[in-house]
N, C-alpha and C positions, 0 to 999 in steps of 0.2 A: 441531073445534078452537075455533071461535066459542063453542059451547055451554059448553066446559070453561073458557073464559076468563071467560065471563059468571058462571059458578058462584063462580069464584074471586073475581071483582070484588065480587059480592054477598056472598060469605062475608066478605071484608075489610070492606066497608062495614058489614054488620051487626055484626061485631065491634067496630069503633070506635065504633058507636051504642050497643050494649049493654053493653060493658065498663064504662063510666064508672059505670053503675049499681051495679057490684058494687064497684069501687075506691073509691067515695064513703064508704061507711060504715067501712071500714078506715082510710081516711085521717083521718077525724073522730077515730077511736080513738087514732091517733098524736098528734093535736093534743091531745087530753085527757090523753095520757100525758106529753107535753111540759109541759103546765101542772101536772101532778101532780110531775114532777121538779123544776120551778122552786121550788113551794111547799115542797119538801123542804129546799131550801137555805137555810142561817141567815139571816134577815133578809130573805128574799125572799117576795113574795107575787104571784100571778098569776090573773088572771080575764079570762073571755072577755067583751068587751063586747058585741059583736054577731057574728052569723054569717050570711051570705047565700050560701044554696045554689043551685046551677044544676046542669043535666044534665052539663055538661061541666066544671064547676069549683065552687070555692067560695072564699069571702073570709072570714077570721076577723080580727076585732079584738081584741088582747089587750093589756090593761093589767098592766104589770110594775112594781112598786114595790120598793124597798130601803130599809129602817130603818137609817140610818147609826148609830143608837145601839146597834146590835147591836156595833159596833166600838168607839165611844167614847160612853158614856152622857151626857157632857157636851155634846154637840152639840145645838144647839136647831134646831128645824124641820128635822131631818135626815132627812126622807123624800124620796127622788129617785123619779121615775117616768118611765115611758116607755111610749108607745103602739106597739106592733108590729102590722103589717099583714101577715098571712099569705095570700097569694094564690096559689090552687093550680089548675093545670089537668090534667084527668084523661087518662090513656092510653087505649089503648095508642099512638096516633098523637100526637106531640108536636113542635111547631116551636120547639125549644129550641136555643140554641147549644151545649149540652152533649151534645145527641143528638136523633135523631127518633123513637125509640120508647122507651118506659117505662111505669111505672105512674101516674107524676105527675111534674109539674114545679111546684115551690114556690118563690115568692119571698117571702123575709121582709124586711122593709124598715123602717127607722126614719126617718120624715121629718125628724125634728129641727128642726121649725118654731121651736121657743122659741130654739134655739141661733143662728138666723139674727139675733138680736140682738146677738150677739157675733162671730160669724165669717160669712164670705161665702162662698158657692160657688154652682154652676150651678143655678139656680132650678127646672130640670127633673128633677134627681136628689134622692133621698133622701141623708141624711147617711151611712147604712149600709145595704147590701143584701146578702143571703145567698141563694144560688140552690142548690136541692137537686132534682137529678134521680134519682128512685128507679127502679131497674132491677127486672126481673121474678124475679131470683132473690135479692132482698133486698140487693143491692149498691146503693150511691148514689154520686153524684158531687156535690162542693160546689164554688161559686165564691163569693168575696165581695169586696167592694170598698167603699172609702172614697173620695170625689171630692177633687180639689185643693181647698183652702181657704185662706183668709188673714183675719186681723182688719181691721177697716176702717182701722187705721192703716198696714197692710201691713207691720208690724214682725214679724209672725210668718207663715211661709209653708210650706204643707204641700203636697207634690206629688202626692199621692194614693197610695193602696194598693191593691194587687189580689192575690188568691191563688185557688189552686185544689187541689183534693184529691180523693181516691176512697177510699171504704170497701169493702172486699172481705171473703171469709170468711178471707182471709189476713193482712188488717191494713188499717191506714189511712196514706196518704201525703199530704202537703201541702207546697206551696211558695207562699210569699208575698213581694213585693218592694216597695220604697218607694224612691223615686229620691233624695229629698232633703228635709230640713227646715232652714228658715233661722229664727234669731231675730236680729233687727238692732236691737233696743230696747236703750238705755242704753249703758255704756261697754264692755260685754263681749259682743260679737257671737258666735253660736255657729252653727256650720254641720255638719250631720250628712249624709253621702253614702253611697249603695249600701247600704241596709239590706235583707237577706234572712232569711227564716225557713224553715226545714226541718224538718219533722216525719215521723218514721216509726215507726209503732207496730207491731209483729210479734205482733199477737193478734187474735182476732175481737172484735165488739162484745159479746158476752156476757162474754168474759174482761176486756176493759177496764172494764165496768161493775161488775165483782165488787169493785174497789177493791184487789186485790193486785197481785203484781209479773209483769211480763212483759218481754221484750226491747224496747228502744225507744230512740230518740235524737231529741233536739231541739237544733237549732243556730240561734242567734242571731249574724249577722254584720254587721259595720259595716265598710265600706271605709276611711271617713275621718271623724274628728271634729276639727274646730277650734274652740277656745275662746279668744277674744280674739285678739291679735296674735301671741302667743309660745307658744301651746300647740297642738301637734298630734299626735294619736294616729291610727295606720293599723294595719289587719289587727286590729280588735277581734272577739273572738268569745267566745260563752258557749256551752259544749257541755254538755248534761244527757244522761244516759243511765241506763237501769235494765236489770237482768237477773234471771233466776230460773234457779237450779239446780234442774231437774225432779226429781232424785232427793233431794236434801236438803230441798227446798221452801223454800229460804233465798234471800232477794233482796238485791240490792245498789243503790246509787244512787251516780252519780258526777257531779259538777258541776266543769268546768273554766273558768277565766277566762284568756284569752289576748290578749296585745298584741304585734303584730309590731314595731312601732316607736314609740317615745314622745320627744317633745321638749317640755321645760319651759323655756323660755329657753335657758340654757347647758346645762342637764341633758340629757343623751341616754342612751338605753336601747333595747335591743331583745330580742325573744324572751322577753319577761316571761311568766311562766306559774305559776298556781296551781291545782292539781288535787286535788280532796278526795273522799272516798269515804266511804260508810257501808256496811259488808258484814255478812253473817250476819244478815240481819234476817227474823224469822218471817213467813212468807206468810200463815200460818193468823191470825196476829194482826192484820193489816190488813184481811184479808177479814172477820174476826170483827167488827172495829171499824166497817167500812163497813156491815154489816147492823144493829149496834148504833145507829149515828148516823141511819140511815135510818127505823128504827122510833121512835127518840127524837123526831126533827123531825116525825114524823107525828102526835104527840101535842102536847098544850098544856101547856107548863110555863113557870113564871117563870125568869128567868135565874139565879137563885139555886138552883133545884130542878135545872135542867141542869147546872149546875156540880157539884153533889153527886152526880148520876147519873153523870157522866162520871168524876169521881174514884173512885166505887166500881167502875166498870168497869175502869178503870186499875189499880186495886188487885187485883182479882180476876184480872187477865190479865197483870200485869207479869211474872210467872214465865215464862209463854210467850214474851214478847219477850226476856227476858235468858238464856234456857236455853241457846241457842247461842252466847252470848258475843259479842254484837255489836260491831263495830270501828270506830271514826272514824281514818281515816288520811289524811295528806297525801302523796300519792304523787308529786308533783312540785311544788316550789317553787323557781324558777330564774329567771335573768335575766342579760343581758350589758350591760356597760358599758365605755366606752371603755378602762378601765383593767383590765378582766378580767371573769371570770364568777362566779357563786355557785350553789350547789345545796344544797337542804334537803329531808328527807324525816322524816315521823312516823308511828309506829304507836301506837295506843291501845287499850286494852281493859279490862274490869273484872276484877278478882281473883276467885277462887272465893269467893263469898259465898252466903248464903241469899237468900231473896226479900225485898228492902228494901220498907219502905213508902214511900208517895209523899212523906210528910214527910222522910222520911231523903234521897230523892233531890234534894230541894230545897235541901239544906244543902251549901254549898261544901266543908266539912270532910270530907263522905263521899267525894266525888269525889277529893280530895287523898290520902285514906288508901287508898281501894280501886283507884285507877287504876293501870294499868301502862302506863308511856309510854316510847317509846324514839325519841329524835330524832338525826339525823346531819346535820351542816352541813360545808360545805367552800366554800372561795373562794380566788380566785388570790391570790397574795401582793401584787402591786401594787394589787388593789382593796382589801384590807385595810388596807395602808398609807395609801391615799388617804382612806379613810373615816376613820380615825384622825387624819390630818393635818386633815381638814375638822372633826372635833369638837373638836380642840385649837384650832384657829384661832378657832373661835366663842367658845370659853370664855376664850382669851386676848385676843380682839378684835385679833388681829394678822394681817397678810397671810399668805395660804395658803403662799406660798414662803419665809416667813421661816425661817432656820436654826434658831431655837429651836423652832419649830413642828414641824419634822421631827425635831428631836432628842427632845422630849417624846413624840412618837407612836411612835418607834421603842422607847422605854424602857416605854412602857404596853404594847406588843406583846410586848417581852422579858418582862416580869413575868408576863403571862398564860402565856406558855411556861414559865417557871421554876415558875409554880404548877400547872402540869399542866392549865390549863384548855383550851388549844389545843396543837396540834402541827403542825410544819412538815414536810410530805413532798410530795416532787415539786413543789416550788414552789406548794404549796396549803396554806392552814391549815385544819386540821381539827378538829372537835369532837364529842363524843358525850355525849348528856344522857339519863339514865335516871331513872325515877320509879316507885318501889315502896314499898309500906308507909308511905306518908306521908313518904319520906325521897328527896331527890334526889341524883345522882351526876353529876359532869362527869369523865369517865375514872373514877380512883381517888379523887377528892375528894368526899366526902360532905357533904351540907348539909341540915338540917331543913327541911320545908316548914310544919311547925305549930309 
């Protein structure tokens, strides 16, 4: 029995001693791949400044620069740079907070020494740190953090951020939290509380890197936002999602903006929602564009040449993008006020047309003539009446409860009803707007757009 245990112990020790020799070159290949991917991004360059190799680990210092003139050519001295330290310990035995075993444990940190001239934080911590624990099957875990900091005058306070996630062959999940941000400088203090970030990508890494569509959700949540003494928003949420129909190979993108409660002085509202979507998007077009852009950025071009090449690609492939008749829709635009609620939806797409040129797509008249749009609106009668009264009161510079204000508001609403622009049904005012062939209609009342 002792001999068996001795053999097992010897085998484990030997594995721990020998394995790093095989892991090291693979890890350096990943570092080189990371540098290559950064250099492919517009405006970014990355270079390994130094490499320190040891048996059980390595340290790489990487200088990353970004040329801001890629965004705005008028920016002077617009080159930003940051030195990243990539410190790695090789497995299989790791003493990491994310696990004891794995191929490697990497800490990527940005010390931010220059930023200490402007903000203050724990001198023993970097300004940003990302930990990556690589597994034996290709999966990996991540954890990142930003320490609490403030400016010297203590008018800006950041409570610190922490997140963690995991990449598997099924997808990527990530959760991040930030307790509070305070800005107390000037006459309008700002306080943001309870920020959370949630990401779920239901695709493997290869699919994600293709640049096409896959099922995903990303949620930004903020429990409360106070601006000044009379503005308070709570339950703020931005939801972004994508999906792919595997049969048709058409993708969609949805973005929703939600506010549970809002108060601006005497103004109050709740359940404010705006949800938009782009649907019937060609997955092939976006994968082709990703391949095209990767190859383009690998070559050296002037900004003018890049612009011309991109225009040529778009013209050659615009037919693929428009073939399935993509749609832009507002699936929900709604809210509730003390006087009542409103709701609106919109659908839009292009009519049956040939393949337009890029120049045609940049002309507003092209969209007015070729777009097919349908919008439906409805609002509670008390809400419409209240909005009309507020409008009349501001024009007449009269008190909101003045009899003449209420009378004029009713007259305007009645005139819209008489003209067939709105209808009163079940204590709700409703309207339907359509646009086609360059002409608009509100119910049966037509009007030209051009």
